[in-house]
C-alpha positions as CSV (number, residue, x, y, z in Angstrom):
1,M,97.4,196.4,79.7
2,K,99.3,193.3,81.7
3,Y,98.6,191.3,78.5
4,A,100.5,194.2,76.5
5,L,103.3,194.4,78.9
6,I,103.7,190.4,78.8
7,A,104.3,190.4,74.9
8,L,106.4,193.2,75.3
9,L,109.0,192.0,77.5
10,A,109.0,188.4,75.3
11,V,109.8,190.5,71.8
12,L,112.4,192.5,73.9
13,S,114.1,189.1,75.3
14,A,114.5,187.7,72.0
15,C,116.5,190.4,71.1
16,T,118.7,190.2,73.7
17,P,122.2,188.0,73.9
18,G,120.8,184.8,75.0
19,G,117.9,184.8,73.4
20,T,116.3,182.5,71.1
21,L,117.8,183.0,67.9
22,E,114.3,182.7,64.8
23,S,115.5,182.8,61.1
24,S,113.7,182.3,58.2
25,A,116.4,180.4,56.3
26,G,116.5,176.8,58.1
27,G,116.2,178.5,61.8
28,P,114.9,177.0,65.2
29,S,111.4,177.2,64.5
30,G,110.2,177.1,68.6
31,G,113.5,175.1,68.9
32,G,116.3,175.5,71.6
33,P,118.4,178.4,71.8
34,V,121.6,179.6,69.8
35,T,124.9,179.2,71.1
36,K,127.3,182.0,69.3
37,I,131.0,180.4,68.7
38,D,133.3,183.5,67.6
39,I,136.0,182.9,64.8
40,N,139.0,184.7,65.4
41,L,142.9,183.4,65.1
42,T,144.0,187.3,65.8
43,L,142.2,187.9,68.7
44,H,141.8,183.8,70.1
45,S,145.7,182.7,69.1
46,S,146.3,181.4,73.0
47,V,146.3,177.6,72.9
48,T,144.0,176.0,75.6
49,Q,145.1,172.1,76.0
50,L,141.3,170.0,76.2
51,P,141.1,166.4,76.9
52,Q,141.5,166.0,72.8
53,G,144.3,167.7,72.3
54,S,145.7,171.6,71.7
55,A,143.0,174.4,69.9
56,A,143.2,178.0,69.5
57,G,141.5,180.3,67.4
58,F,137.4,179.7,68.5
59,A,135.8,181.0,71.7
60,P,135.2,179.5,73.4
61,V,137.6,176.7,72.5
62,Q,135.2,174.4,74.1
63,T,131.5,174.7,73.8
64,N,129.4,173.0,76.4
65,V,125.5,172.8,75.2
66,A,122.0,171.1,75.2
67,V,120.8,168.6,73.5
68,G,118.3,170.7,71.1
69,S,119.8,173.7,70.9
70,F,122.1,174.9,68.3
71,V,125.8,176.7,67.5
72,Q,126.3,179.1,64.7
73,F,130.0,180.2,64.2
74,T,130.8,184.0,63.2
75,N,134.4,185.2,61.8
76,S,135.2,188.3,63.1
77,D,138.8,187.9,62.0
78,G,140.2,189.6,59.1
79,F,141.3,186.4,57.6
80,A,138.5,183.8,55.7
81,H,137.8,180.4,58.2
82,T,135.7,177.5,58.3
83,A,134.7,175.5,61.3
84,T,134.6,172.2,60.2
85,A,133.5,168.7,61.7
86,I,136.1,165.8,62.6
87,P,133.7,162.9,62.5
88,G,134.5,160.1,65.0
89,A,137.8,161.8,66.6
90,S,138.1,161.3,69.9
91,T,141.1,163.5,69.7
92,F,142.6,165.9,66.7
93,P,144.2,164.5,63.9
94,A,148.2,165.0,63.9
95,S,147.7,166.7,60.2
96,S,144.8,168.1,58.6
97,P,141.8,165.9,58.4
98,F,140.0,167.9,55.8
99,A,139.5,167.9,52.1
100,V,139.0,171.0,49.9
101,S,135.0,170.2,50.1
102,A,135.7,171.8,53.4
103,Q,135.5,174.9,51.7
104,S,131.8,174.7,50.8
105,Q,129.2,174.7,53.7
106,S,127.4,171.7,54.7
107,G,125.2,169.6,57.1
108,S,123.1,170.9,59.7
109,A,123.5,168.7,62.8
110,I,126.5,167.8,65.1
111,S,126.3,164.3,64.8
112,G,126.8,164.5,61.2
113,S,129.5,165.4,58.5
114,W,129.0,169.2,58.6
115,S,130.8,172.4,57.4
116,S,130.3,176.4,57.8
117,G,132.3,176.7,54.8
118,V,134.4,179.7,53.8
119,L,133.4,182.2,56.3
120,Q,134.8,185.6,55.0
121,A,134.7,188.4,57.8
122,G,131.1,189.1,59.5
123,Q,129.9,186.4,57.7
124,S,128.0,183.4,60.0
125,S,127.2,179.8,59.8
126,Q,124.5,178.0,59.3
127,L,122.6,176.4,62.4
128,I,124.2,174.1,63.7
129,Q,121.5,171.4,65.8
130,I,122.6,169.6,68.6
131,D,121.1,166.1,67.8
132,A,122.6,164.2,70.4
133,P,124.5,163.9,73.4
134,G,128.6,163.7,73.1
135,T,132.0,165.6,72.4
136,Y,132.1,166.6,68.7
137,L,135.6,168.0,67.1
138,Y,135.9,170.8,64.9
139,G,138.4,172.5,63.2
140,C,139.7,175.7,60.2
141,F,140.4,174.0,56.5
142,F,142.8,176.7,56.3
143,H,144.7,177.1,60.2
144,Y,144.0,173.3,61.4
145,G,148.2,173.6,62.4
146,A,148.0,176.9,64.2
147,P,146.1,174.7,65.9
148,M,142.9,176.4,64.9
149,R,140.6,173.4,66.9
150,G,137.7,173.6,69.0
151,A,135.4,171.1,70.7
152,I,131.4,171.1,71.6
153,V,130.3,169.2,74.4
154,A,126.7,168.2,73.7
155,Q,125.0,167.2,77.1
């Protein structure tokens, strides 16, 4: 009975917010937890001043995560968006740094070049592994000037 209760608690904890997300399509097998970042320029339009510049459209606009964990972007807006890395940037560029390739899903490590590709309402991105400490900037291909931008701080 004791082991059955422990097994039940383990199964239930995986289904609660903050639990580890398991996915057969490239999910973290035995990896760290998944932090969800909401994409919604309509709901998250308030501009926040980060050390790297103005940011909005993502919640949270700055996400603090542990190395070994994952992030995943989910579009809860009625408009299409992307979450696309700005590799090597320490501040947000004044104009959009993205090529049309940002509209295609690519990459899976925070320290590399990656993009969610175009996410329609209700869609989620691939899992992005937090593989190295640092501050990583990203933005939306379509709404970069809104300023639809965010930062991930990996420790």
